C-alpha positions as CSV (number, residue, x, y, z in Angstrom):
1,M,-93.4,223.1,-103.5
2,R,-90.4,221.1,-104.9
3,I,-86.9,222.5,-104.3
4,V,-84.6,222.0,-107.3
5,T,-80.9,221.9,-106.5
6,V,-78.6,223.0,-109.3
7,G,-75.0,221.7,-109.1
8,P,-71.9,223.5,-110.3
9,T,-71.1,223.6,-114.0
10,T,-68.0,221.9,-115.4
11,H,-66.4,225.3,-115.9
12,Q,-67.0,226.1,-112.2
13,R,-65.6,222.8,-111.1
14,R,-62.4,223.5,-113.1
15,R,-62.1,226.9,-111.6
16,W,-62.5,225.5,-108.1
17,G,-59.9,222.8,-108.9
18,R,-57.4,225.5,-110.0
19,A,-58.1,227.5,-106.8
20,L,-57.5,224.4,-104.6
21,V,-54.2,223.8,-106.4
22,L,-53.1,227.4,-105.8
23,L,-54.1,227.1,-102.1
24,A,-52.0,223.9,-101.8
25,V,-49.0,225.7,-103.3
26,L,-49.4,228.6,-100.9
27,A,-49.7,226.3,-98.0
28,A,-46.6,224.2,-98.8
29,P,-44.2,224.0,-95.9
30,S,-41.4,226.6,-95.6
31,C,-38.7,223.9,-95.6
32,A,-39.6,223.1,-99.2
33,G,-38.8,226.6,-100.3
34,S,-41.2,229.3,-101.5
35,P,-41.1,231.9,-104.2
36,F,-42.9,234.3,-101.9
37,G,-39.9,234.9,-99.6
38,R,-40.9,232.7,-96.7
39,R,-38.0,231.9,-94.3
40,L,-36.1,228.7,-95.1
41,F,-35.0,226.5,-92.3
42,E,-31.5,225.1,-92.8
43,Y,-31.8,223.0,-89.6
44,E,-35.1,221.9,-88.1
45,E,-35.4,219.8,-84.9
46,E,-38.9,218.6,-84.1
47,I,-39.9,216.7,-81.0
48,Y,-43.1,214.7,-80.6
49,L,-43.2,214.4,-76.8
50,D,-45.3,212.1,-74.6
51,V,-46.1,212.8,-70.9
52,D,-44.0,209.7,-69.9
53,G,-40.9,211.2,-71.4
54,T,-40.8,209.0,-74.5
55,A,-40.5,210.9,-77.7
56,T,-40.0,210.8,-81.5
57,V,-37.4,213.3,-82.8
58,N,-37.3,214.4,-86.4
59,V,-34.3,216.3,-87.8
60,N,-34.5,217.9,-91.2
61,A,-31.3,219.6,-92.1
62,S,-28.8,220.4,-94.8
63,V,-25.7,218.4,-94.7
64,A,-23.7,221.6,-94.5
65,S,-25.6,222.7,-91.3
66,L,-25.1,219.3,-89.7
67,V,-21.4,219.6,-90.3
68,A,-21.2,223.3,-89.2
69,L,-23.5,223.0,-86.2
70,R,-22.9,219.4,-85.0
71,G,-19.6,218.3,-86.6
72,A,-21.2,215.5,-88.6
73,P,-18.7,213.4,-90.5
74,L,-20.3,214.1,-93.9
75,P,-19.1,215.7,-97.1
76,V,-20.4,219.2,-97.8
77,D,-19.8,218.9,-101.5
78,P,-23.3,218.8,-103.0
79,Q,-22.1,216.4,-105.7
80,A,-20.6,213.9,-103.1
81,R,-22.5,210.8,-102.2
82,V,-24.1,210.9,-98.7
83,D,-23.9,207.5,-96.9
84,R,-27.2,206.8,-95.2
85,E,-25.6,204.3,-92.9
86,R,-23.1,206.9,-91.7
87,V,-26.0,209.3,-91.0
88,R,-27.8,206.5,-89.1
89,A,-24.7,205.8,-87.0
90,F,-24.3,209.5,-86.2
91,F,-27.8,209.7,-84.8
92,T,-27.7,206.4,-83.0
93,G,-27.0,206.4,-79.2
94,P,-28.1,205.2,-75.8
95,G,-31.9,204.8,-75.6
96,S,-32.5,205.9,-79.2
97,R,-33.3,204.1,-82.4
98,V,-33.2,205.6,-85.9
99,T,-36.3,204.5,-87.7
100,R,-35.9,206.5,-90.9
101,V,-33.2,208.2,-93.0
102,S,-34.0,209.9,-96.3
103,L,-32.2,212.4,-98.6
104,S,-33.4,215.3,-100.7
105,R,-31.9,218.4,-102.5
106,R,-32.8,222.0,-102.2
107,D,-31.0,225.2,-103.4
108,R,-28.2,223.0,-104.8
109,R,-27.5,221.5,-101.3
110,R,-28.1,218.0,-99.9
111,F,-30.5,217.6,-97.1
112,V,-31.0,214.7,-94.7
113,H,-34.3,213.7,-92.9
114,V,-33.9,211.5,-89.9
115,S,-36.5,210.1,-87.4
116,I,-35.4,208.8,-84.0
117,D,-37.4,207.0,-81.3
118,V,-36.3,208.1,-77.8
119,D,-36.9,206.1,-74.6
120,D,-36.4,209.1,-72.3
121,I,-36.1,212.7,-73.5
122,R,-34.0,213.5,-70.5
123,R,-31.2,211.2,-71.8
124,L,-31.2,212.5,-75.3
125,S,-28.1,214.6,-74.7
126,G,-26.2,211.3,-74.6
127,V,-26.7,211.0,-78.4
128,K,-24.0,212.9,-80.2
129,P,-26.1,215.2,-82.4
130,F,-28.0,216.4,-79.3
131,E,-25.1,216.9,-77.0
132,W,-25.5,220.7,-77.3
133,S,-28.7,220.5,-75.3
134,S,-29.7,219.6,-71.8
135,Y,-33.2,218.3,-71.2
136,R,-35.4,218.3,-68.1
137,L,-38.9,216.9,-67.5
138,D,-40.0,217.2,-63.9
139,G,-43.3,217.1,-62.1
140,K,-44.0,220.4,-60.3
141,K,-47.2,221.6,-58.6
142,G,-49.5,219.3,-60.5
143,V,-48.0,219.9,-64.0
144,L,-45.0,218.6,-65.9
145,E,-42.3,221.2,-66.6
146,F,-40.1,220.7,-69.7
147,R,-36.9,222.6,-70.2
148,Q,-34.3,222.4,-73.0
149,L,-31.2,224.6,-72.9
150,L,-29.2,224.8,-76.2
151,G,-25.5,225.7,-75.8
152,P,-22.5,226.0,-78.1
153,S,-22.5,224.5,-81.6
154,A,-19.6,222.6,-83.1
155,G,-18.5,225.9,-84.9
156,Q,-17.0,224.0,-87.8
157,D,-16.1,226.0,-90.9
158,V,-17.8,224.6,-94.1
159,G,-16.6,227.2,-96.5
160,D,-18.9,228.6,-99.2
161,V,-21.9,226.3,-99.4
162,G,-24.3,228.8,-101.0
163,W,-25.7,230.4,-97.8
164,K,-27.0,233.9,-98.4
165,G,-27.2,235.0,-94.8
166,D,-30.9,234.8,-94.2
167,E,-31.0,231.1,-93.3
168,A,-32.6,230.1,-90.0
169,V,-32.9,227.1,-87.6
170,R,-36.0,226.0,-85.9
171,F,-36.8,224.0,-82.8
172,R,-40.4,222.7,-82.5
173,V,-42.2,220.6,-79.9
174,H,-45.5,218.9,-80.3
175,V,-46.9,218.9,-76.8
176,P,-49.3,216.0,-75.9
177,S,-51.5,217.9,-73.4
178,E,-52.8,221.3,-72.4
179,I,-50.1,224.0,-72.0
180,P,-50.6,226.3,-69.0
181,F,-47.3,228.1,-69.6
182,H,-44.6,228.5,-72.3
183,N,-41.9,230.9,-73.5
184,S,-42.4,230.4,-77.3
185,P,-42.2,233.8,-79.0
186,G,-44.8,232.6,-81.6
187,G,-47.3,231.3,-79.2
188,V,-49.2,228.0,-79.5
189,E,-49.8,226.9,-83.0
190,R,-52.6,224.6,-84.1
191,G,-53.6,223.7,-80.5
192,N,-50.4,222.1,-79.2
193,I,-47.3,223.1,-81.2
194,L,-44.6,225.4,-79.9
195,S,-41.7,226.8,-81.9
196,W,-38.4,228.7,-81.3
197,D,-36.3,230.1,-84.2
198,Q,-32.8,231.5,-84.4
199,P,-30.8,232.8,-87.4
200,L,-28.3,230.2,-88.5
201,S,-25.4,232.5,-87.8
202,V,-26.6,233.1,-84.2
203,R,-26.9,229.3,-83.6
204,A,-23.5,228.7,-85.2
205,A,-22.0,231.3,-82.8
206,G,-23.5,229.2,-79.9
207,T,-25.8,231.9,-78.6
208,P,-27.9,230.1,-75.9
209,L,-31.5,229.3,-76.5
210,E,-33.9,228.3,-73.7
211,I,-37.0,226.3,-74.5
212,E,-39.5,226.0,-71.6
213,F,-43.1,225.1,-71.1
214,Q,-45.5,223.4,-68.7
215,M,-48.0,220.7,-69.7
216,E,-50.8,218.8,-68.0
217,P,-49.8,215.3,-66.8
218,R,-52.6,213.7,-68.7
219,S,-52.4,213.6,-72.5
220,I,-55.1,215.0,-74.8
221,L,-55.5,211.6,-76.3
222,Y,-56.0,209.9,-72.9
223,S,-58.5,212.6,-71.9
224,T,-60.4,212.2,-75.2
225,L,-60.5,208.4,-74.8
226,L,-61.6,208.8,-71.2
227,L,-64.4,211.2,-72.2
228,F,-65.4,208.9,-75.1
229,G,-65.4,205.9,-72.8
230,G,-67.5,207.8,-70.2
231,T,-70.0,208.8,-72.9
232,I,-70.3,205.2,-74.0
233,V,-70.8,204.0,-70.4
234,A,-73.4,206.7,-69.8
235,A,-75.3,205.8,-73.0
236,A,-75.2,202.1,-72.1
237,C,-76.6,202.9,-68.6
238,A,-79.3,205.1,-70.1
239,F,-80.2,202.4,-72.6
240,G,-80.3,199.8,-69.7
241,V,-82.5,202.0,-67.6
242,A,-84.9,202.5,-70.6
243,I,-85.1,198.8,-71.2
244,W,-85.7,198.2,-67.4
245,F,-88.5,200.8,-67.4
246,F,-90.3,199.4,-70.4
247,V,-89.9,195.8,-69.1
248,K,-91.3,196.8,-65.7
249,R,-94.1,198.7,-67.3
250,G,-95.0,195.7,-69.5
251,R,-95.1,193.4,-66.5
252,R,-97.3,195.8,-64.6
253,A,-99.7,195.9,-67.6
254,D,-99.8,192.1,-67.6
255,I,-100.6,191.9,-63.9
256,I,-103.5,194.4,-64.4
257,E,-104.8,192.5,-67.3
258,S,-104.7,189.2,-65.5
259,A,-106.5,190.7,-62.5
260,R,-109.4,191.6,-64.7
């Protein structure tokens, strides 16, 4: 019996295409804004941490929030030009290198997007925008313990910049290994991401925020590569044993044949 497979019609493909577009819109990040009332983050600090303490830190924030929270020397007027070099200088400090500065606009406000490579997360508080935090990364009972304590903000008045009162800030860490413990209210997201949120007004008032988690000292990538390497070695050994077996068997057959 022959099985005949019937593919989707052109009309069905178009319907599926529209459905995929709709899903992409619904899945768009909250920082881009959403007509469905998702929370907007006026300031977002994202750390991609490694087990050796090196990190990449991304900051996505409105100019107004950088001025209010961190005292950045930038104009809050949405029509004013934002100098990228001034942003770069503000985020540059000991043991850190700014690798990207870009600008965008949302809700009639200017936003900056900065990426920084950090040699040692424990020294990040020496860079001006991160002075409000203390960072610790210590080995303890076979795990690495990370702790970040956020203190007072700059508390600088920026006047009426269009804030409605529901703005929020977010601190997020991409953890490189298994997480035995954390104090993130939202739990572990997508395997290894932890988040902590505060209303913008609470962060502006300097209400402390403690970020804490433990992680295994060996990264997931290293463990995966080790497992992959072990699998390759095991396969190679098995292949070698199989070859040896067939060669030995062939030699035995030759000996028997010659004895006849």
